[in-house]
C-alpha positions in Angstrom: 115.2 58.2 332.4 112.1 60.2 331.3 113.2 63.2 333.4 116.6 63.2 331.8 115.0 63.2 328.4 112.8 66.2 329.2 115.7 68.2 330.7 117.8 67.4 327.5 115.0 68.3 325.3 114.4 71.7 327.0 118.2 72.5 327.0 118.5 71.7 323.3 115.4 73.8 322.4 116.9 76.8 324.5 120.2 76.4 322.6 118.4 76.7 319.3 116.5 79.7 320.5 119.6 81.5 321.8 121.6 80.7 318.6 118.6 81.8 316.6 118.2 85.1 318.5 121.9 85.8 318.0 121.8 85.0 314.2 118.7 87.2 313.7 120.6 90.0 315.3 123.6 89.4 313.1 121.7 88.9 309.9 119.1 91.7 310.2 121.1 94.7 311.4 122.1 96.2 308.1 118.6 95.7 306.6 117.0 97.1 309.7 119.2 100.2 309.6 118.3 100.9 306.0 114.6 100.0 306.1 113.6 101.1 309.5 116.4 103.5 310.5 117.2 101.4 313.5 119.9 98.7 313.6 117.9 96.8 316.3 114.4 97.0 314.9 113.9 93.5 313.6 116.0 92.1 316.5 113.7 93.6 319.0 110.7 92.2 317.2 112.2 88.8 317.2 113.2 89.0 320.9 109.6 89.7 321.8 108.4 86.8 319.8 111.0 84.5 321.5 109.7 85.7 324.9 106.1 85.0 323.8 107.2 81.5 322.5 108.9 80.7 325.8 105.8 81.8 327.7 103.6 79.6 325.4 105.9 76.7 326.0 105.6 77.0 329.7 101.8 77.3 329.7 101.3 74.4 327.3 103.8 72.1 329.1 101.4 72.3 332.1 98.2 71.5 330.2 97.4 67.8 330.1 97.7 66.7 326.5 94.5 64.6 326.8 92.5 67.9 326.7 93.4 68.3 323.0 91.7 65.0 322.3 88.4 66.3 323.6 88.4 69.5 321.4 90.5 68.4 318.4 87.5 68.5 316.0 86.5 72.0 317.2 90.1 73.2 316.9 90.4 71.8 313.4 87.1 73.3 312.2 88.3 76.6 313.7 91.5 76.4 311.8 89.7 75.7 308.6 87.6 78.7 309.1 90.6 80.9 309.8 92.3 79.5 306.6 89.2 80.5 304.6 89.1 84.0 306.1 92.8 84.3 305.4 92.3 83.4 301.7 89.3 85.6 301.2 90.2 88.7 303.1 93.9 88.8 304.0 96.0 91.3 302.0 98.6 89.7 299.7 102.3 89.9 300.4 104.5 89.0 297.5 101.5 87.5 295.7 100.4 85.3 298.6 97.6 85.7 301.1 99.1 83.7 304.1 99.1 86.1 306.9 96.5 87.8 309.2 97.7 91.1 310.6 97.1 91.1 314.4 98.9 94.4 314.9 101.7 93.0 317.2 102.1 89.9 315.1 101.5 88.7 311.6 99.8 85.4 312.2 100.2 82.6 309.7 97.3 80.1 310.1 99.0 77.4 308.1 101.6 76.8 310.8 98.8 76.3 313.4 97.0 74.1 310.9 99.9 71.6 310.8 99.8 71.0 314.5 96.1 70.9 314.9 95.7 68.4 312.0 98.3 66.2 313.7 96.2 66.3 316.9 93.0 65.4 315.2 94.5 62.6 313.0 96.0 61.1 316.2 92.6 61.2 317.9 91.0 59.6 314.9 93.6 56.8 314.8 93.1 56.1 318.5 89.4 55.9 318.1 89.4 53.8 314.9 92.1 51.4 316.2 92.6 48.6 313.6 89.8 50.1 311.4 92.3 52.7 310.2 93.6 50.1 307.9 90.2 49.8 306.2 89.8 52.3 303.4 86.0 52.8 303.8 85.7 52.7 307.5 88.9 54.4 308.5 91.4 55.8 306.1 89.1 57.8 303.9 87.8 59.9 306.9 91.4 60.9 307.7 92.0 61.7 304.0 89.0 64.1 303.9 90.6 66.3 306.7 94.0 66.1 305.1 92.6 67.1 301.7 90.6 70.1 303.1 93.5 71.6 305.1 96.2 71.0 302.5 94.0 72.4 299.7 93.2 75.6 301.7 96.9 76.1 302.4 97.8 75.3 298.7 95.5 78.0 297.3 96.9 80.8 299.5 99.3 79.9 297.6 101.7 78.0 299.9 102.9 74.9 298.1 105.7 74.0 300.5 103.6 74.0 303.7 100.9 72.1 301.9 103.4 69.4 300.9 104.7 69.2 304.5 101.1 68.8 305.8 100.5 65.9 303.4 103.9 64.3 304.1 103.6 64.5 307.8 100.1 63.3 307.8 100.8 60.3 305.6 103.9 59.2 307.7 101.7 59.6 310.8 99.0 57.5 309.3 101.5 54.8 308.3 102.9 54.7 311.8 99.3 54.6 313.1 98.5 51.4 311.2 97.3 52.5 307.7 98.0 50.2 304.8 101.0 51.2 302.8 99.1 50.3 299.6 96.4 52.9 300.5 99.0 55.5 301.1 101.0 54.7 298.0 97.9 54.8 295.7 96.7 58.1 297.3 100.2 59.6 297.1 100.3 58.9 293.4 97.0 60.7 292.8 97.9 63.6 295.1 101.3 63.8 293.4 99.8 64.1 290.0 97.3 66.7 291.3 100.0 68.6 293.1 102.1 68.9 290.0 99.1 70.3 288.2 98.5 72.7 291.0 102.1 73.9 291.1 101.9 74.7 287.4 98.8 76.9 288.0 100.8 79.3 290.2 103.3 81.5 288.5 105.8 81.8 291.3 105.8 78.1 292.0 106.1 77.3 288.3 109.0 79.6 287.9 110.8 78.2 290.9 110.4 74.6 289.6 111.5 75.5 286.1 114.5 77.5 287.5 115.5 74.5 289.7 115.3 72.1 286.8 117.2 74.5 284.6 119.9 74.8 287.3 120.4 71.0 287.3 120.6 70.8 283.5 123.0 73.7 283.2 125.0 73.2 286.4 124.0 76.6 287.8 121.9 78.0 290.6 118.1 78.4 290.5 118.1 82.0 291.8 120.2 84.8 293.4 119.1 83.7 297.0 120.5 80.2 296.6 123.6 81.4 294.9 124.4 83.9 297.6 123.4 81.4 300.3 125.9 78.8 298.9 128.6 81.5 298.8 127.9 82.2 302.4 128.0 78.5 303.4 131.2 78.0 301.4 133.0 81.0 302.7 132.5 79.8 306.3 134.9 77.0 305.8 135.4 74.5 308.7 135.0 76.8 311.7 133.4 79.9 310.1 134.4 83.6 309.9 133.5 84.3 313.5 130.5 85.7 315.3 129.3 89.0 313.7 131.5 88.7 310.6 128.9 87.6 308.0 129.3 89.4 304.7 126.1 88.0 303.2 123.9 89.8 305.7 125.1 93.1 304.3 122.2 92.8 301.7 124.0 90.3 299.5 121.6 87.6 300.6 118.1 88.9 300.5 116.2 88.5 303.7 119.0 86.5 305.2 117.4 86.6 308.7 114.4 84.6 307.6 114.2 81.3 305.6 117.8 81.5 304.5 119.3 82.1 308.0 121.0 78.6 307.7 123.4 80.3 305.3 124.4 82.9 307.9 124.8 80.1 310.4 127.3 78.3 308.1 129.1 81.5 307.2 129.8 82.6 310.8 130.0 79.2 312.5 131.2 77.1 309.6 130.7 73.5 308.7 131.1 72.4 312.4 128.3 74.8 313.3 125.9 73.7 310.7 126.5 70.0 311.4 126.1 70.7 315.1 122.7 72.4 314.6 121.5 69.6 312.3 122.6 67.1 314.9 120.6 68.9 317.5 117.5 68.6 315.4 118.1 64.9 315.0 118.6 64.4 318.7 115.4 66.3 319.4 113.6 64.0 317.0 115.2 60.9 318.7 114.2 62.2 322.2 110.7 62.8 320.8 110.5 59.2 319.6 111.6 57.9 323.0 109.1 60.1 324.8 106.3 58.9 322.4 107.3 55.3 322.9 106.9 55.6 326.7 103.6 57.6 326.6 100.7 56.1 328.5 98.3 55.8 325.7 98.1 55.5 321.9 97.0 59.1 321.6 100.2 60.3 323.4 102.4 57.9 321.4 101.1 59.0 318.0 101.0 62.7 319.0 104.6 62.6 320.2 105.7 61.0 317.0 103.8 63.4 314.8 105.2 66.5 316.6 108.7 65.2 316.5 108.5 64.3 312.8 107.1 67.7 311.9 109.9 69.4 313.8 112.8 67.5 312.1 111.4 67.4 308.6 110.9 71.2 308.6 114.6 71.6 309.7 116.1 69.4 307.1 113.9 70.7 304.2 115.0 74.2 305.1 118.6 73.1 305.0 118.0 71.3 301.7 116.5 74.5 300.1 119.4 76.7 301.3 122.0 74.3 299.9 120.2 74.1 296.6 119.0 70.5 296.9 115.3 71.5 296.6 113.4 74.4 294.9 113.1 77.5 296.9 110.2 77.5 299.5 109.0 79.4 302.5 109.9 76.8 305.1 111.4 78.3 308.3 114.3 76.8 310.3 112.6 75.8 313.5 113.4 78.0 316.6 116.0 79.9 314.6 114.4 81.8 311.7 112.8 85.2 312.2 109.1 84.8 312.3 106.6 84.9 315.1 104.1 82.3 314.1 106.7 79.7 313.4 108.6 80.0 316.6 105.5 80.2 318.8 103.9 77.1 317.2 107.0 75.0 317.4 107.4 76.1 321.1 103.8 75.0 321.7 104.6 71.7 320.0 107.5 71.1 322.2 105.4 72.1 325.2 102.9 69.3 324.3 105.8 66.9 323.9 107.1 67.8 327.4 103.6 67.3 328.9 103.4 63.8 327.3 106.6 63.0 329.0 105.4 64.5 332.3 102.3 62.4 332.2 104.3 59.3 331.5 106.5 60.1 334.6 103.3 60.4 336.8 102.1 57.0 335.5 105.5 55.4 336.4 105.6 57.0 339.9 102.1 55.9 340.9 102.6 53.0 343.4 100.2 50.0 342.9 97.6 49.5 345.6 98.2 46.3 347.5 95.0 44.6 348.9 
């Protein structure tokens, strides 16, 4: 059964990558032609990132996931240092210092921070055991790491990723045995602090007010959401057909990135969007099954954390594009243009596959008969 789960997982991820590559090609052509004088410029960039992501997946899937347990604290400290360097020295893009320019790739440390924090929290919960339910002896130590990472991401500023980090971490802690009362009380404090933090940043404040105003006046929060919903609506049941998107002709700003879900709906219709969302849910379900059959608590919790992070990112992206949430910078996993995102999600799936492979090995070891 585990082998079938792994095969299905790999096939579904490949389907997302293939569809994403096609959609980036369709959505970025006009902008590439005007901006870079080459219709294929952004498509080629994305293609190289997909190849790099596939290579990362293959490598990570062969590395025993137990290794991450040994070095989780070192990895997390390294990520925290990188986040500090990013905030202090990275050049700002659209008012945010989120990327480190590596030449061939603009690296976004916050994406890596999500994964590494999941790994370290998982290790802590395995070591603490039932003590994780005790505030002083367990929960507060996890809270310190969550606070440091989410704060460093928040001040970039990157409110949406910071929120995902907190949400994923708290859900993981709850599954790992933390008391709901501790999580609820902390969530209330963090929520109040988060609202105050959002009001401090002009771009976040404007997005929130625009979203609230759109609800009161039955309108759209901004031009991106309006054009995205036009694209989704014009797709109808089966879509306009491959390569027939109108919104990608500069009506929808940067349609190849965070709003690529709209191009998906426009070209493949309602059936296409529901199918993609179903794939994300199936990947999450497979991840839960793999986690359940993992050989140790570390593998179980790590498998769950990775699976939850994957699916929550997908559905939050869809919620933003459809106007159900304020506009954020959350990518559609394996589909949106962006090197860091697709590589880190591929690494995450590689870890999940290795958890399954280790479980298969445990099941195939024959008992020694004395």
